[in-house]
N, C-alpha and C positions, 0 to 999 in steps of 0.2 A: 474209227472206222464209221461212218457216218448209218445212220437208221435204217436209210432206202440202201446201204451197200449191204448189210446183214441181212434185209428182206431178198435182195435182188442176186444172190450169191451163198452159197452153203458153205460151210466151216472148213476148212483146209482138213487134210488129214482123212478122210473120208472115204473106206473101201468100199468101190462099188460092186456087183456083180451080178448078172445073169443069172439063176437058178432055175434049174428046172425040176419042176414038183416031180410026185412018183407017177404022175400020168405023163409026163415029159412036157407041159406047160411051161412056158418061161416066164417068171416072175422077177422084176428086178428088187434087190434089194441094197441097204446103203448102211455103213455102220462105222460109228467114232470109238476109239479105245476111250475109257475115262482117266483123270487125273487125279482122282480120291478115290484111292479104292474103299475108303468108308463109306462112301454113298452108294455105289453098286450101279447100276444102268437100268436104263428104262426104255421098253419098246413102245414107239410112238404109232401109235395104227390111225389112218387117216380117216375120212368119210366118204360116200358115193361122190363119185367123179373126183376125186382129188388126187392130188402126185405128191411126191414129197416135198420138189420143193414151195409148195404152198406154207410149209411150215419151216421157213428157213431161216427167218428170227427167233422161232422156238428151240430150236438145234441151235444156232448160236446162242441161245441164252443156257441152254443146258449143259453143252460141251466147256461153255468160258466156266461154269460153275464146278465143274467139274464130273460130271454124270459121264457114265457111255451110255451111248446113245445109239437102238439101231433102228429101221425105219424100211418100207416095203412100200410098193405100189402094189395094190390087190388086182389079180386077175381081172382080166378087161378093163385096166383104165392106166395111165399113164405112161409108163415106157416097158409094162408088163404087156404078155400079150392081148389079142384083146379075143372077143366074143360076140355072136351075132352077124350078121351079114352086111355090114359097114362097121370100119374101126370105131365112129364115132357113138355108136349106139350103146346106151347105156344099157345094155341086156344083161338077162340072167334066166334060165329055167329053173334054178332051186340057187337057195345059198347054203350047201348043203360041201360043193368045192372049195368055197370059200374057209368053212369051217376047216376044213380039211390041210387047206395049206396053210391056216394058223397051227394047226396041231404040228406039222413040218417046220414051220418058221418059227415055231416058240423053239422047239430043237437046236433050230439054227442059232437062237438068240443067246443060248443058256453055252453053247458050245463057242460063239465068238466074244463072249463080252464074259467078265465075272462076275460073280455074285454081289450081293443081294440082286435079285432080279425085283423090279416092277414094270408096272402099264399104265401110258396113259390114252385114251380111247377117245376118239372124235366121232359123232353120229353114228353112221353107217359101220363104223370100226367097233364104237362101243357095243351095239346091237349083239356082234359078232362076238367080241370078245366074252361078253357075259353067257351069250350062248354056249361056248366053250366051257365056261364056271359052271354052270347048272347042267352039262350034261356030264359033270365029273372029272374035267380037265382041270388042270392046277397048271404051276411054274412061275405063280407072280405072290410076291410077297403082301404086296398092297394093289389097288387098282384104284384109278382116278377115270370115271365116266364122264368126257364133256357134252353136252348137249345130247344122249344119248338118242337113240332111234328105238323108243319103247314103244312108240304110237306115232300114226303119221296122221298129218292136216292137209287134207285133198280137195281144195277148195277150186271149183264151185258146188263140188259135188259133198257132201258127208261121206266119211270112211267105208260106210255100210255100203252107199251105193258103188264109190268106187273098188271097194272088193268085189262085189258084182258083178262091175263091165269088166272087169280085167279077166275073171274066171273067165267068162262070158267070150271075151277075144281072145283068149287060151285055145277055148275050145273050138272057136270056127277056126282057127290055124292064124290069128293072127297076133300070137304073143312078141313076136317080132316088132311090131310096130309101134312107133312114137305114143305115149300117153298122149290122151289130147291136148292140143296145144304147145305140145312139143318140137323141137326139131334137133336139128344136125351141130349145130352152131348155138351158143348162150352169145347175146350180142347186147347186152345190157352196160349202158357208160355209170360211170360214176355220178352219185344224185339219181338214180333209179330205182324202182322200188326194191329191184332183186338187192341191190344194194345194202338199202337199207332193212331187209330179211336177215342180212347176212352179217352185216356189220356197221355202226355208226361210223365208221372212219373211212373214208373214201380213197385215200392214198391208200393204204392197205387191201383192200379193193381192188383197185387200179393193178395192185400187183400180179393177181392172178392172169388179167391179161396181157402183162408183161410179158410174164414166163413163157406163156403160149405163142406170143408172139417172134421171142425167140427161137422155140420150137414147138411148130404146130401139132407135133404128134401127142402133146402132151395133152393136147385139149380134147372135151368127153361133151355130147350134146346130153340131150334130157334123158331120162329111162323108155324101158318100152312096158308094155303091160304084162310081158313074161317076168321083166323084173318085180313090177308092182304085185301082181297074182305070189310070186315066191317070197318076196316081203311077208305080205300077210299069212302066209303058212308059216314063216321063219316064227313071227312073233306069237302065234297062236302057238307053237313048239318052245318059247322061250320060257312065256308067261305061265305053263304046265312047271316047269323045273325048277323057278328062283327060290322056293324054300330052301332047296338042294344047296345054295348056294354059301360057302363057308368065307371066302376071302375078303378080308377087309375091303371096304368101298366107299370111295366120297364122290357124289354125285353133282356136280354143279352144271345149272343151267340157268339160262337166260330167263328173267321174270315172267318174259311174254314173249316166248319161241311162238312163230307163225310158218316154222318147218315140220317142228314135232311135238306131238301131243305132251306138254306138261301135266294133265291129268292122268296121262296113260302112265307117267313117269314118277309121279308121286302114287299111282296104284303100284308101280313095280315095287317102290321104296319099301312100303307096307310089309311085303312079303319078303322083303330081303333083311335077313339078321344082321342088325346092329348095322344097316346102310344108312349114313350122315347125307342129307341133301340142303344143297345153299344154291340158292338163288339169286341172281346178279341182276341187280336193276338197271336196266337200259341199253342192256346190252343185246346184240344182234345173236344169232345162231352159231357163228363164227369165232368163240370166245377169246381164242388164241390167235385170233386177228381183229381183234376191236380197237379200239380208241387207247393209246398210251396206259393210262390210268385206270381203267376196267381190265386190259390184259395185265399188269404189271400187278393188280391183285391175285384175278384169276393164279397166274404162273407162282404167287406167293405161297397161296391157299394148296393147289396142288402138292406143290414142292414140300410142302410143310408136313403135310398130311404121309408123303410117300417115305419121308425122314422118321417118322414116330416110331419106335421101336416100341415092342411088347412089356 
């Protein structure tokens, strides 16, 4: 199978389902049985605005290597039920429903795939998984965080100003509005600044647009002020509990991430007992969609860590 085919098609044998969460909200799930019982299973958590298909190549790699793999679209994005007054809005009033979903979906992960159980989580998914661990949730022997959202960069204003603006907009009843400069569709071609922010690889960057062209309902626009205010509140909660995390962690970050704040990530690492942090030079925010050599380095480092045994 060609590299392009692996990026633009999911592995055979996946088992899809639209699951109702405790409050009835529909969440799309998908899992693949493992071929090597000694390896166990990985729950793959994606980031804000993502959908399962964006990680098709990584799912192929993991399934081919024998892992069981499970993933889902967070509520409000992908093929899960959307939030807000328009389906393309990346809205949230709070991160707590996502945490409740993660609790429930961790139980689902344990039920459908035999252990040992691990997780790999990107960006917002890394934030939410770390929140779960800091709040006392378990279920994973080892965890890899990829460019985790442990602080946000908010140009052209500072995070302090962005926090004040988001809170003010929510108080004014405009929490459902797109953040300044945002909109319903992201039209940034390969070679754009957005591409370079996410990945140095124009072909892998183009896969997202290819998938959304096949199924426009996968597409999502910018976050809202409500999402931004909720994100800052969740970050405060997260840092208050980091010292309670006992799960072995590997944190992989781009050496120069222009979306999340690497300074905040290093501050978080200092509070996490025994967490290892590795910076990847020349990489964009989406480490698993980087150029082949970089991506192979990231995946090899991540899976080697998961395979370590006490």
